[in-house]
N, CA, C and O atoms as a Tripos MOL2 file, in Angstrom:
@<TRIPOS>MOLECULE
protein
  272   271    68     0     0
PROTEIN
NO_CHARGES

@<TRIPOS>ATOM
      1 N        -122.0940   85.9990  197.2350 N.3       1 ILE1
      2 CA       -123.3520   85.4440  197.7250 C.3       1 ILE1
      3 C        -124.1190   86.5190  198.4930 C.2       1 ILE1
      4 O        -125.3350   86.6290  198.3400 O.2       1 ILE1
      5 N        -123.4320   87.3150  199.3160 N.am      2 PHE2
      6 CA       -124.0820   88.3650  200.0820 C.3       2 PHE2
      7 C        -124.7710   89.3650  199.1610 C.2       2 PHE2
      8 O        -125.8950   89.7900  199.4300 O.2       2 PHE2
      9 N        -124.1010   89.7380  198.0750 N.am      3 ILE3
     10 CA       -124.6660   90.7070  197.1370 C.3       3 ILE3
     11 C        -125.9300   90.1470  196.4930 C.2       3 ILE3
     12 O        -126.9100   90.8710  196.3180 O.2       3 ILE3
     13 N        -125.9140   88.8730  196.1420 N.am      4 PHE4
     14 CA       -127.0880   88.2460  195.5380 C.3       4 PHE4
     15 C        -128.2580   88.2340  196.5170 C.2       4 PHE4
     16 O        -129.3920   88.5170  196.1310 O.2       4 PHE4
     17 N        -127.9890   87.9060  197.7870 N.am      5 GLN5
     18 CA       -129.0440   87.8860  198.7930 C.3       5 GLN5
     19 C        -129.6100   89.2920  199.0080 C.2       5 GLN5
     20 O        -130.8210   89.4730  199.1320 O.2       5 GLN5
     21 N        -128.7200   90.2770  199.0490 N.am      6 TYR6
     22 CA       -129.1580   91.6580  199.2190 C.3       6 TYR6
     23 C        -130.0290   92.0780  198.0320 C.2       6 TYR6
     24 O        -131.0930   92.6680  198.2220 O.2       6 TYR6
     25 N        -129.5880   91.7810  196.8260 N.am      7 TYR7
     26 CA       -130.3470   92.1150  195.6240 C.3       7 TYR7
     27 C        -131.7200   91.4480  195.6550 C.2       7 TYR7
     28 O        -132.7230   92.0790  195.3220 O.2       7 TYR7
     29 N        -131.7700   90.1920  196.0490 N.am      8 THR8
     30 CA       -133.0340   89.4510  196.1210 C.3       8 THR8
     31 C        -133.9750   90.0980  197.1380 C.2       8 THR8
     32 O        -135.1710   90.2380  196.8790 O.2       8 THR8
     33 N        -133.4380   90.4910  198.2890 N.am      9 LEU9
     34 CA       -134.2420   91.1380  199.3210 C.3       9 LEU9
     35 C        -134.7820   92.4770  198.8330 C.2       9 LEU9
     36 O        -135.9610   92.7790  199.0170 O.2       9 LEU9
     37 N        -133.9260   93.2760  198.2140 N.am     10 VAL10
     38 CA       -134.3530   94.5750  197.7040 C.3      10 VAL10
     39 C        -135.3960   94.4070  196.6050 C.2      10 VAL10
     40 O        -136.3860   95.1380  196.5800 O.2      10 VAL10
     41 N        -135.1920   93.4700  195.7110 N.am     11 ALA11
     42 CA       -136.1400   93.2320  194.6260 C.3      11 ALA11
     43 C        -137.4980   92.8120  195.1640 C.2      11 ALA11
     44 O        -138.5260   93.2480  194.6460 O.2      11 ALA11
     45 N        -137.5200   91.9810  196.1840 N.am     12 GLU12
     46 CA       -138.7850   91.5390  196.7830 C.3      12 GLU12
     47 C        -139.5070   92.7070  197.4480 C.2      12 GLU12
     48 O        -140.7220   92.8460  197.3060 O.2      12 GLU12
     49 N        -138.7670   93.5470  198.1740 N.am     13 GLU13
     50 CA       -139.3690   94.7220  198.8070 C.3      13 GLU13
     51 C        -139.9260   95.6760  197.7510 C.2      13 GLU13
     52 O        -140.9960   96.2550  197.9400 O.2      13 GLU13
     53 N        -139.2170   95.8360  196.6620 N.am     14 LEU14
     54 CA       -139.6850   96.6980  195.5740 C.3      14 LEU14
     55 C        -140.9640   96.1390  194.9530 C.2      14 LEU14
     56 O        -141.8790   96.9030  194.6460 O.2      14 LEU14
     57 N        -141.0420   94.8410  194.7650 N.am     15 ARG15
     58 CA       -142.2660   94.2230  194.2410 C.3      15 ARG15
     59 C        -143.4410   94.4590  195.1930 C.2      15 ARG15
     60 O        -144.5450   94.7770  194.7500 O.2      15 ARG15
     61 N        -143.2050   94.3040  196.5050 N.am     16 LYS16
     62 CA       -144.2660   94.5430  197.4840 C.3      16 LYS16
     63 C        -144.7360   95.9970  197.4300 C.2      16 LYS16
     64 O        -145.9360   96.2720  197.4360 O.2      16 LYS16
     65 N        -143.7800   96.9170  197.3760 N.am     17 TYR17
     66 CA       -144.1160   98.3420  197.3220 C.3      17 TYR17
     67 C        -144.9350   98.6560  196.0760 C.2      17 TYR17
     68 O        -145.9580   99.3360  196.1560 O.2      17 TYR17
     69 N        -144.4910   98.1650  194.9350 N.am     18 ASN18
     70 CA       -145.2120   98.4200  193.6830 C.3      18 ASN18
     71 C        -146.6130   97.8310  193.7170 C.2      18 ASN18
     72 O        -147.5520   98.4370  193.1990 O.2      18 ASN18
     73 N        -146.7650   96.6650  194.3160 N.am     19 SER19
     74 CA       -148.0760   96.0450  194.4260 C.3      19 SER19
     75 C        -148.9990   96.8700  195.3230 C.2      19 SER19
     76 O        -150.1740   97.0610  195.0070 O.2      19 SER19
     77 N        -148.4580   97.3590  196.4480 N.am     20 GLU20
     78 CA       -149.2530   98.1850  197.3500 C.3      20 GLU20
     79 C        -149.6500   99.5010  196.6850 C.2      20 GLU20
     80 O        -150.7870   99.9520  196.8310 O.2      20 GLU20
     81 N        -148.7330  100.1090  195.9680 N.am     21 MET21
     82 CA       -149.0260  101.3690  195.2840 C.3      21 MET21
     83 C        -150.0870  101.1570  194.2000 C.2      21 MET21
     84 O        -150.9850  101.9850  194.0490 O.2      21 MET21
     85 N        -149.9940  100.0790  193.4600 N.am     22 ALA22
     86 CA       -150.9870   99.7830  192.4310 C.3      22 ALA22
     87 C        -152.3640   99.5990  193.0600 C.2      22 ALA22
     88 O        -153.3710  100.0420  192.5070 O.2      22 ALA22
     89 N        -152.4000   98.9470  194.2080 N.am     23 SER23
     90 CA       -153.6700   98.7450  194.9050 C.3      23 SER23
     91 C        -154.2490  100.0770  195.3730 C.2      23 SER23
     92 O        -155.4460  100.3220  195.2230 O.2      23 SER23
     93 N        -153.4070  100.9320  195.9370 N.am     24 LEU24
     94 CA       -153.8710  102.2450  196.3880 C.3      24 LEU24
     95 C        -154.3540  103.0910  195.2150 C.2      24 LEU24
     96 O        -155.3970  103.7390  195.3090 O.2      24 LEU24
     97 N        -153.6190  103.0910  194.1260 N.am     25 MET25
     98 CA       -153.9800  103.8950  192.9600 C.3      25 MET25
     99 C        -155.2870  103.4220  192.3360 C.2      25 MET25
    100 O        -156.0470  104.2290  191.8030 O.2      25 MET25
    101 N        -155.5500  102.1320  192.3980 N.am     26 SER26
    102 CA       -156.7780  101.6160  191.7870 C.3      26 SER26
    103 C        -158.0220  102.0850  192.5420 C.2      26 SER26
    104 O        -159.1220  102.0800  191.9900 O.2      26 SER26
    105 N        -157.8490  102.4880  193.7970 N.am     27 ASN27
    106 CA       -158.9820  102.9530  194.5960 C.3      27 ASN27
    107 C        -159.2510  104.4410  194.4320 C.2      27 ASN27
    108 O        -160.2500  104.9450  194.9450 O.2      27 ASN27
    109 N        -158.3720  105.1580  193.7210 N.am     28 LEU28
    110 CA       -158.5400  106.5930  193.5330 C.3      28 LEU28
    111 C        -159.3790  106.8900  192.2990 C.2      28 LEU28
    112 O        -159.4000  106.1120  191.3450 O.2      28 LEU28
    113 N        -160.0650  108.0170  192.3290 N.am     29 THR29
    114 CA       -160.7870  108.4580  191.1440 C.3      29 THR29
    115 C        -159.7950  109.0630  190.1590 C.2      29 THR29
    116 O        -158.6350  109.2930  190.4990 O.2      29 THR29
    117 N        -160.2510  109.3140  188.9520 N.am     30 GLU30
    118 CA       -159.3870  109.9170  187.9330 C.3      30 GLU30
    119 C        -158.8660  111.2710  188.4030 C.2      30 GLU30
    120 O        -157.6910  111.5810  188.2070 O.2      30 GLU30
    121 N        -159.7210  112.0750  189.0170 N.am     31 ASP31
    122 CA       -159.2950  113.3790  189.5250 C.3      31 ASP31
    123 C        -158.2420  113.2400  190.6200 C.2      31 ASP31
    124 O        -157.2960  114.0270  190.6780 O.2      31 ASP31
    125 N        -158.4010  112.2520  191.4800 N.am     32 GLU32
    126 CA       -157.4330  112.0490  192.5520 C.3      32 GLU32
    127 C        -156.0890  111.5660  192.0120 C.2      32 GLU32
    128 O        -155.0420  111.8590  192.5900 O.2      32 GLU32
    129 N        -156.1200  110.8280  190.9050 N.am     33 ARG33
    130 CA       -154.8630  110.3710  190.2960 C.3      33 ARG33
    131 C        -154.1550  111.4950  189.5640 C.2      33 ARG33
    132 O        -152.9400  111.4470  189.3730 O.2      33 ARG33
    133 N        -154.9090  112.5110  189.1520 N.am     34 ASN34
    134 CA       -154.3310  113.6440  188.4450 C.3      34 ASN34
    135 C        -153.7230  114.5800  189.4800 C.2      34 ASN34
    136 O        -154.4390  115.1330  190.3160 O.2      34 ASN34
    137 N        -152.4120  114.7590  189.4280 N.am     35 HIS35
    138 CA       -151.7150  115.5250  190.4500 C.3      35 HIS35
    139 C        -151.6760  117.0160  190.1640 C.2      35 HIS35
    140 O        -151.0790  117.7740  190.9290 O.2      35 HIS35
    141 N        -152.2910  117.4440  189.0950 N.am     36 GLU36
    142 CA       -152.2720  118.8590  188.7660 C.3      36 GLU36
    143 C        -153.3180  119.6110  189.5860 C.2      36 GLU36
    144 O        -154.3950  119.0930  189.8800 O.2      36 GLU36
    145 N        -152.9760  120.8310  189.9420 N.am     37 LEU37
    146 CA       -153.9310  121.6770  190.6510 C.3      37 LEU37
    147 C        -154.9210  122.2630  189.6610 C.2      37 LEU37
    148 O        -154.5860  122.4710  188.4950 O.2      37 LEU37
    149 N        -156.1420  122.5330  190.1170 N.am     38 PRO38
    150 CA       -157.1080  123.1410  189.2020 C.3      38 PRO38
    151 C        -156.6590  124.5390  188.8040 C.2      38 PRO38
    152 O        -156.0390  125.2490  189.5950 O.2      38 PRO38
    153 N        -156.9690  124.9240  187.5890 N.am     39 GLN39
    154 CA       -156.6470  126.2610  187.0970 C.3      39 GLN39
    155 C        -157.9450  126.9740  186.7720 C.2      39 GLN39
    156 O        -158.8530  126.3950  186.1750 O.2      39 GLN39
    157 N        -158.0260  128.2490  187.1720 N.am     40 TYR40
    158 CA       -159.2180  129.0450  186.9500 C.3      40 TYR40
    159 C        -158.8640  130.2650  186.1090 C.2      40 TYR40
    160 O        -157.7740  130.8230  186.2300 O.2      40 TYR40
    161 N        -159.7870  130.6640  185.2690 N.am     41 SER41
    162 CA       -159.5720  131.8510  184.4440 C.3      41 SER41
    163 C        -159.7370  133.1040  185.3040 C.2      41 SER41
    164 O        -160.3210  133.0550  186.3870 O.2      41 SER41
    165 N        -159.2190  134.2170  184.8130 N.am     42 LEU42
    166 CA       -159.3700  135.4870  185.5120 C.3      42 LEU42
    167 C        -160.8500  135.8390  185.6580 C.2      42 LEU42
    168 O        -161.2670  136.3310  186.7060 O.2      42 LEU42
    169 N        -161.6360  135.5930  184.6270 N.am     43 ARG43
    170 CA       -163.0800  135.8820  184.6950 C.3      43 ARG43
    171 C        -163.7550  135.0870  185.8040 C.2      43 ARG43
    172 O        -164.5920  135.6180  186.5340 O.2      43 ARG43
    173 N        -163.3950  133.8250  185.9280 N.am     44 THR44
    174 CA       -163.9730  132.9860  186.9750 C.3      44 THR44
    175 C        -163.5920  133.5210  188.3500 C.2      44 THR44
    176 O        -164.4250  133.5730  189.2550 O.2      44 THR44
    177 N        -162.3310  133.9160  188.5030 N.am     45 MET45
    178 CA       -161.8740  134.4520  189.7910 C.3      45 MET45
    179 C        -162.5600  135.7790  190.1090 C.2      45 MET45
    180 O        -162.9240  136.0380  191.2560 O.2      45 MET45
    181 N        -162.7320  136.6070  189.0970 N.am     46 GLN46
    182 CA       -163.4230  137.8860  189.3180 C.3      46 GLN46
    183 C        -164.8670  137.6620  189.7350 C.2      46 GLN46
    184 O        -165.3720  138.3390  190.6300 O.2      46 GLN46
    185 N        -165.5230  136.7230  189.0930 N.am     47 ALA47
    186 CA       -166.9170  136.4290  189.4290 C.3      47 ALA47
    187 C        -167.0240  135.8460  190.8400 C.2      47 ALA47
    188 O        -167.9410  136.1870  191.5870 O.2      47 ALA47
    189 N        -166.1010  134.9830  191.1960 N.am     48 ALA48
    190 CA       -166.1590  134.3230  192.5060 C.3      48 ALA48
    191 C        -165.8500  135.2820  193.6540 C.2      48 ALA48
    192 O        -166.3100  135.0700  194.7760 O.2      48 ALA48
    193 N        -165.0790  136.3290  193.3840 N.am     49 THR49
    194 CA       -164.6690  137.2530  194.4500 C.3      49 THR49
    195 C        -165.3470  138.6110  194.3420 C.2      49 THR49
    196 O        -164.9720  139.5540  195.0390 O.2      49 THR49
    197 N        -166.3540  138.7120  193.4610 N.am     50 ASN50
    198 CA       -167.0140  139.9910  193.2020 C.3      50 ASN50
    199 C        -165.9750  141.0350  192.7860 C.2      50 ASN50
    200 O        -165.8730  142.1150  193.3680 O.2      50 ASN50
    201 N        -165.2090  140.6690  191.7570 N.am     51 ASN51
    202 CA       -164.1410  141.5060  191.2030 C.3      51 ASN51
    203 C        -163.1050  141.8760  192.2790 C.2      51 ASN51
    204 O        -162.6750  143.0260  192.3710 O.2      51 ASN51
    205 N        -162.7170  140.8880  193.0840 N.am     52 PHE52
    206 CA       -161.7010  141.0560  194.1280 C.3      52 PHE52
    207 C        -162.0890  142.1500  195.1260 C.2      52 PHE52
    208 O        -161.2690  142.9740  195.5310 O.2      52 PHE52
    209 N        -163.3410  142.1290  195.4970 N.am     53 SER53
    210 CA       -163.8920  143.1130  196.4210 C.3      53 SER53
    211 C        -163.2430  142.9960  197.8020 C.2      53 SER53
    212 O        -162.9390  141.8980  198.2680 O.2      53 SER53
    213 N        -163.0370  144.1510  198.4490 N.am     54 ASN54
    214 CA       -162.4970  144.1560  199.8090 C.3      54 ASN54
    215 C        -163.4290  143.4390  200.7800 C.2      54 ASN54
    216 O        -162.9770  142.9200  201.8010 O.2      54 ASN54
    217 N        -164.7210  143.4060  200.4730 N.am     55 GLU55
    218 CA       -165.6840  142.7060  201.3220 C.3      55 GLU55
    219 C        -165.3910  141.2080  201.3870 C.2      55 GLU55
    220 O        -165.7060  140.5570  202.3830 O.2      55 GLU55
    221 N        -164.7900  140.6610  200.3320 N.am     56 ASN56
    222 CA       -164.4990  139.2290  200.2640 C.3      56 ASN56
    223 C        -163.0650  138.8980  200.6510 C.2      56 ASN56
    224 O        -162.6810  137.7290  200.6210 O.2      56 ASN56
    225 N        -162.2710  139.8860  201.0120 N.am     57 LYS57
    226 CA       -160.8810  139.6550  201.3690 C.3      57 LYS57
    227 C        -160.8010  139.0840  202.7800 C.2      57 LYS57
    228 O        -161.3640  139.6450  203.7200 O.2      57 LYS57
    229 N        -160.0930  137.9580  202.9200 N.am     58 LEU58
    230 CA       -159.9080  137.3240  204.2190 C.3      58 LEU58
    231 C        -158.5820  137.7160  204.8650 C.2      58 LEU58
    232 O        -158.4690  137.7540  206.0910 O.2      58 LEU58
    233 N        -157.5980  138.0020  204.0490 N.am     59 GLY59
    234 CA       -156.2680  138.3310  204.5810 C.3      59 GLY59
    235 C        -155.2040  138.1180  203.5340 C.2      59 GLY59
    236 O        -155.4680  138.1760  202.3330 O.2      59 GLY59
    237 N        -153.9950  137.8710  204.0060 N.am     60 ARG60
    238 CA       -152.8550  137.6720  203.0900 C.3      60 ARG60
    239 C        -152.2120  136.3290  203.4280 C.2      60 ARG60
    240 O        -151.9940  135.9850  204.5890 O.2      60 ARG60
    241 N        -151.9210  135.5910  202.3670 N.am     61 GLY61
    242 CA       -151.2280  134.3180  202.5190 C.3      61 GLY61
    243 C        -149.8200  134.4060  201.9470 C.2      61 GLY61
    244 O        -149.3550  135.4900  201.5930 O.2      61 GLY61
    245 N        -149.1640  133.3030  201.8610 N.am     62 GLY62
    246 CA       -147.7940  133.2490  201.3570 C.3      62 GLY62
    247 C        -147.6730  133.6320  199.9000 C.2      62 GLY62
    248 O        -146.5880  134.0030  199.4500 O.2      62 GLY62
    249 N        -148.7670  133.5530  199.1460 N.am     63 PHE63
    250 CA       -148.7290  133.8720  197.7140 C.3      63 PHE63
    251 C        -149.5630  135.0840  197.3710 C.2      63 PHE63
    252 O        -149.7930  135.3510  196.1910 O.2      63 PHE63
    253 N        -150.0180  135.8180  198.3500 N.am     64 GLY64
    254 CA       -150.7990  137.0210  198.0670 C.3      64 GLY64
    255 C        -152.0760  137.0810  198.8780 C.2      64 GLY64
    256 O        -152.2370  136.3870  199.8820 O.2      64 GLY64
    257 N        -152.9790  137.9310  198.4150 N.am     65 LEU65
    258 CA       -154.2490  138.1140  199.1130 C.3      65 LEU65
    259 C        -155.1130  136.8720  199.0240 C.2      65 LEU65
    260 O        -155.0420  136.1160  198.0540 O.2      65 LEU65
    261 N        -155.9390  136.6670  200.0580 N.am     66 VAL66
    262 CA       -156.8220  135.4940  200.1270 C.3      66 VAL66
    263 C        -158.2570  136.0110  200.1970 C.2      66 VAL66
    264 O        -158.5970  136.8520  201.0280 O.2      66 VAL66
    265 N        -159.0870  135.4820  199.2970 N.am     67 TYR67
    266 CA       -160.4890  135.8820  199.2250 C.3      67 TYR67
    267 C        -161.3800  134.6910  199.5270 C.2      67 TYR67
    268 O        -161.0130  133.5370  199.3040 O.2      67 TYR67
    269 N        -162.5830  135.0120  200.0520 N.am     68 LYS68
    270 CA       -163.5670  133.9380  200.2660 C.3      68 LYS68
    271 C        -164.4170  133.7780  199.0420 C.2      68 LYS68
    272 O        -165.3060  132.9280  199.0140 O.2      68 LYS68
@<TRIPOS>BOND
     1     1     2 1
     2     2     3 1
     3     3     4 2
     4     3     5 am
     5     5     6 1
     6     6     7 1
     7     7     8 2
     8     7     9 am
     9     9    10 1
    10    10    11 1
    11    11    12 2
    12    11    13 am
    13    13    14 1
    14    14    15 1
    15    15    16 2
    16    15    17 am
    17    17    18 1
    18    18    19 1
    19    19    20 2
    20    19    21 am
    21    21    22 1
    22    22    23 1
    23    23    24 2
    24    23    25 am
    25    25    26 1
    26    26    27 1
    27    27    28 2
    28    27    29 am
    29    29    30 1
    30    30    31 1
    31    31    32 2
    32    31    33 am
    33    33    34 1
    34    34    35 1
    35    35    36 2
    36    35    37 am
    37    37    38 1
    38    38    39 1
    39    39    40 2
    40    39    41 am
    41    41    42 1
    42    42    43 1
    43    43    44 2
    44    43    45 am
    45    45    46 1
    46    46    47 1
    47    47    48 2
    48    47    49 am
    49    49    50 1
    50    50    51 1
    51    51    52 2
    52    51    53 am
    53    53    54 1
    54    54    55 1
    55    55    56 2
    56    55    57 am
    57    57    58 1
    58    58    59 1
    59    59    60 2
    60    59    61 am
    61    61    62 1
    62    62    63 1
    63    63    64 2
    64    63    65 am
    65    65    66 1
    66    66    67 1
    67    67    68 2
    68    67    69 am
    69    69    70 1
    70    70    71 1
    71    71    72 2
    72    71    73 am
    73    73    74 1
    74    74    75 1
    75    75    76 2
    76    75    77 am
    77    77    78 1
    78    78    79 1
    79    79    80 2
    80    79    81 am
    81    81    82 1
    82    82    83 1
    83    83    84 2
    84    83    85 am
    85    85    86 1
    86    86    87 1
    87    87    88 2
    88    87    89 am
    89    89    90 1
    90    90    91 1
    91    91    92 2
    92    91    93 am
    93    93    94 1
    94    94    95 1
    95    95    96 2
    96    95    97 am
    97    97    98 1
    98    98    99 1
    99    99   100 2
   100    99   101 am
   101   101   102 1
   102   102   103 1
   103   103   104 2
   104   103   105 am
   105   105   106 1
   106   106   107 1
   107   107   108 2
   108   107   109 am
   109   109   110 1
   110   110   111 1
   111   111   112 2
   112   111   113 am
   113   113   114 1
   114   114   115 1
   115   115   116 2
   116   115   117 am
   117   117   118 1
   118   118   119 1
   119   119   120 2
   120   119   121 am
   121   121   122 1
   122   122   123 1
   123   123   124 2
   124   123   125 am
   125   125   126 1
   126   126   127 1
   127   127   128 2
   128   127   129 am
   129   129   130 1
   130   130   131 1
   131   131   132 2
   132   131   133 am
   133   133   134 1
   134   134   135 1
   135   135   136 2
   136   135   137 am
   137   137   138 1
   138   138   139 1
   139   139   140 2
   140   139   141 am
   141   141   142 1
   142   142   143 1
   143   143   144 2
   144   143   145 am
   145   145   146 1
   146   146   147 1
   147   147   148 2
   148   147   149 am
   149   149   150 1
   150   150   151 1
   151   151   152 2
   152   151   153 am
   153   153   154 1
   154   154   155 1
   155   155   156 2
   156   155   157 am
   157   157   158 1
   158   158   159 1
   159   159   160 2
   160   159   161 am
   161   161   162 1
   162   162   163 1
   163   163   164 2
   164   163   165 am
   165   165   166 1
   166   166   167 1
   167   167   168 2
   168   167   169 am
   169   169   170 1
   170   170   171 1
   171   171   172 2
   172   171   173 am
   173   173   174 1
   174   174   175 1
   175   175   176 2
   176   175   177 am
   177   177   178 1
   178   178   179 1
   179   179   180 2
   180   179   181 am
   181   181   182 1
   182   182   183 1
   183   183   184 2
   184   183   185 am
   185   185   186 1
   186   186   187 1
   187   187   188 2
   188   187   189 am
   189   189   190 1
   190   190   191 1
   191   191   192 2
   192   191   193 am
   193   193   194 1
   194   194   195 1
   195   195   196 2
   196   195   197 am
   197   197   198 1
   198   198   199 1
   199   199   200 2
   200   199   201 am
   201   201   202 1
   202   202   203 1
   203   203   204 2
   204   203   205 am
   205   205   206 1
   206   206   207 1
   207   207   208 2
   208   207   209 am
   209   209   210 1
   210   210   211 1
   211   211   212 2
   212   211   213 am
   213   213   214 1
   214   214   215 1
   215   215   216 2
   216   215   217 am
   217   217   218 1
   218   218   219 1
   219   219   220 2
   220   219   221 am
   221   221   222 1
   222   222   223 1
   223   223   224 2
   224   223   225 am
   225   225   226 1
   226   226   227 1
   227   227   228 2
   228   227   229 am
   229   229   230 1
   230   230   231 1
   231   231   232 2
   232   231   233 am
   233   233   234 1
   234   234   235 1
   235   235   236 2
   236   235   237 am
   237   237   238 1
   238   238   239 1
   239   239   240 2
   240   239   241 am
   241   241   242 1
   242   242   243 1
   243   243   244 2
   244   243   245 am
   245   245   246 1
   246   246   247 1
   247   247   248 2
   248   247   249 am
   249   249   250 1
   250   250   251 1
   251   251   252 2
   252   251   253 am
   253   253   254 1
   254   254   255 1
   255   255   256 2
   256   255   257 am
   257   257   258 1
   258   258   259 1
   259   259   260 2
   260   259   261 am
   261   261   262 1
   262   262   263 1
   263   263   264 2
   264   263   265 am
   265   265   266 1
   266   266   267 1
   267   267   268 2
   268   267   269 am
   269   269   270 1
   270   270   271 1
   271   271   272 2
@<TRIPOS>SUBSTRUCTURE
     1 ILE1         2 RESIDUE 1 A ILE
     2 PHE2         6 RESIDUE 1 A PHE
     3 ILE3        10 RESIDUE 1 A ILE
     4 PHE4        14 RESIDUE 1 A PHE
     5 GLN5        18 RESIDUE 1 A GLN
     6 TYR6        22 RESIDUE 1 A TYR
     7 TYR7        26 RESIDUE 1 A TYR
     8 THR8        30 RESIDUE 1 A THR
     9 LEU9        34 RESIDUE 1 A LEU
    10 VAL10       38 RESIDUE 1 A VAL
    11 ALA11       42 RESIDUE 1 A ALA
    12 GLU12       46 RESIDUE 1 A GLU
    13 GLU13       50 RESIDUE 1 A GLU
    14 LEU14       54 RESIDUE 1 A LEU
    15 ARG15       58 RESIDUE 1 A ARG
    16 LYS16       62 RESIDUE 1 A LYS
    17 TYR17       66 RESIDUE 1 A TYR
    18 ASN18       70 RESIDUE 1 A ASN
    19 SER19       74 RESIDUE 1 A SER
    20 GLU20       78 RESIDUE 1 A GLU
    21 MET21       82 RESIDUE 1 A MET
    22 ALA22       86 RESIDUE 1 A ALA
    23 SER23       90 RESIDUE 1 A SER
    24 LEU24       94 RESIDUE 1 A LEU
    25 MET25       98 RESIDUE 1 A MET
    26 SER26      102 RESIDUE 1 A SER
    27 ASN27      106 RESIDUE 1 A ASN
    28 LEU28      110 RESIDUE 1 A LEU
    29 THR29      114 RESIDUE 1 A THR
    30 GLU30      118 RESIDUE 1 A GLU
    31 ASP31      122 RESIDUE 1 A ASP
    32 GLU32      126 RESIDUE 1 A GLU
    33 ARG33      130 RESIDUE 1 A ARG
    34 ASN34      134 RESIDUE 1 A ASN
    35 HIS35      138 RESIDUE 1 A HIS
    36 GLU36      142 RESIDUE 1 A GLU
    37 LEU37      146 RESIDUE 1 A LEU
    38 PRO38      150 RESIDUE 1 A PRO
    39 GLN39      154 RESIDUE 1 A GLN
    40 TYR40      158 RESIDUE 1 A TYR
    41 SER41      162 RESIDUE 1 A SER
    42 LEU42      166 RESIDUE 1 A LEU
    43 ARG43      170 RESIDUE 1 A ARG
    44 THR44      174 RESIDUE 1 A THR
    45 MET45      178 RESIDUE 1 A MET
    46 GLN46      182 RESIDUE 1 A GLN
    47 ALA47      186 RESIDUE 1 A ALA
    48 ALA48      190 RESIDUE 1 A ALA
    49 THR49      194 RESIDUE 1 A THR
    50 ASN50      198 RESIDUE 1 A ASN
    51 ASN51      202 RESIDUE 1 A ASN
    52 PHE52      206 RESIDUE 1 A PHE
    53 SER53      210 RESIDUE 1 A SER
    54 ASN54      214 RESIDUE 1 A ASN
    55 GLU55      218 RESIDUE 1 A GLU
    56 ASN56      222 RESIDUE 1 A ASN
    57 LYS57      226 RESIDUE 1 A LYS
    58 LEU58      230 RESIDUE 1 A LEU
    59 GLY59      234 RESIDUE 1 A GLY
    60 ARG60      238 RESIDUE 1 A ARG
    61 GLY61      242 RESIDUE 1 A GLY
    62 GLY62      246 RESIDUE 1 A GLY
    63 PHE63      250 RESIDUE 1 A PHE
    64 GLY64      254 RESIDUE 1 A GLY
    65 LEU65      258 RESIDUE 1 A LEU
    66 VAL66      262 RESIDUE 1 A VAL
    67 TYR67      266 RESIDUE 1 A TYR
    68 LYS68      270 RESIDUE 1 A LYS
């Protein structure tokens, strides 16, 4: 009987969680639901940083140089 009650409690909590998550997800835009990071071409990065000019360099981060 204890196992059945525990299972029932867990199942109800899982239903509540899934309902809350569905509600939160419905309020997001398509881009917000897409968990992938944007990807930029080398040409786009060169244009945005003036070909990785030292004038646009802000410093160094955990993954390399950081440009404005």
